[in-house]
C-alpha positions in Angstrom: 24.2 102.2 60.9 21.8 100.7 58.4 21.1 101.8 54.9 17.7 101.3 53.4 16.4 101.2 49.8 13.1 101.3 48.1 12.9 100.4 44.4 9.8 100.0 42.4 6.3 101.5 42.7 6.3 105.0 44.3 3.0 106.6 43.8 4.2 110.1 44.6 6.5 110.1 41.6 5.2 111.3 38.3 6.1 108.1 36.5 4.8 105.9 39.4 8.2 104.2 39.8 11.6 105.1 41.3 14.4 104.3 43.6 15.1 105.9 46.9 17.6 105.5 49.6 17.5 106.3 53.3 20.3 106.3 56.0 20.2 107.0 59.7 23.1 107.3 62.1 23.4 108.2 65.8 26.5 109.5 67.6 25.8 109.8 71.3 22.8 112.1 71.5 22.9 113.5 67.9 21.1 111.9 65.0 21.8 112.3 61.2 19.3 111.2 58.5 20.1 111.2 54.8 17.7 110.4 52.0 17.4 110.8 48.2 17.3 109.2 44.8 19.5 106.1 44.3 21.2 104.8 41.2 21.7 101.0 41.0 24.5 99.5 39.0 24.8 95.8 38.5 28.0 94.3 37.4 29.0 90.7 37.4 28.1 89.2 40.8 27.7 92.5 42.7 25.3 95.4 42.9 26.4 98.9 43.8 24.2 101.7 45.1 25.0 105.4 44.6 23.2 108.5 45.7 21.7 109.9 42.5 21.3 113.5 41.3 24.1 114.9 43.4 24.2 114.8 47.2 21.4 113.3 49.3 19.3 115.5 51.4 20.4 115.7 55.0 18.7 116.5 58.3 20.6 116.7 61.6 18.5 116.5 64.7 19.6 118.6 67.6 21.0 116.7 70.5 18.5 114.8 72.6 18.8 115.1 76.3 19.9 111.5 76.8 21.4 108.7 74.7 18.3 106.6 75.4 16.0 109.2 73.8 18.2 109.3 70.7 18.2 105.5 70.5 14.5 105.4 70.8 14.1 108.0 68.0 16.4 105.9 65.7 14.5 102.7 66.4 11.1 104.3 65.9 12.3 105.8 62.6 13.6 102.4 61.4 10.3 100.8 62.3 8.5 103.4 60.3 10.7 102.8 57.2 10.1 99.0 57.5 6.4 99.5 58.0 3.8 97.3 56.3 1.6 99.9 54.7 2.2 101.5 51.3 2.2 105.0 52.9 4.9 104.0 55.4 7.2 103.1 52.5 8.3 99.5 52.8 12.0 100.1 52.5 14.3 97.2 52.7 17.6 97.1 54.7 20.7 96.6 52.6 22.8 93.6 53.7 25.6 94.2 56.2 28.7 95.7 54.5 26.6 97.3 51.7 26.1 101.0 51.6 24.9 103.8 49.4 28.0 105.7 48.3 28.7 109.0 46.6 29.4 108.5 42.9 33.1 108.7 42.1 34.1 111.7 40.0 
């Protein structure tokens, strides 16, 4: 499933800037959402994204009655994250194959 990031102006942060990540996954009728701070590391020709400040927050939605209801929830959530208004967030989808990983220990 897709990963999304938002880097730059975030009015709700004290400093006014920041970097956030968001991830959504559906398995049958269950939906998992993760979000949190993101650290960006650039090296050579590649960019890596890591969940910052420990583990991301996580919310598991109880199973929906049907797979179609779960799919509809996921699609509505994605539309909200890709929304046009500043309050909606304007997250950007990471390219296929890129993901936000836990930092290696």
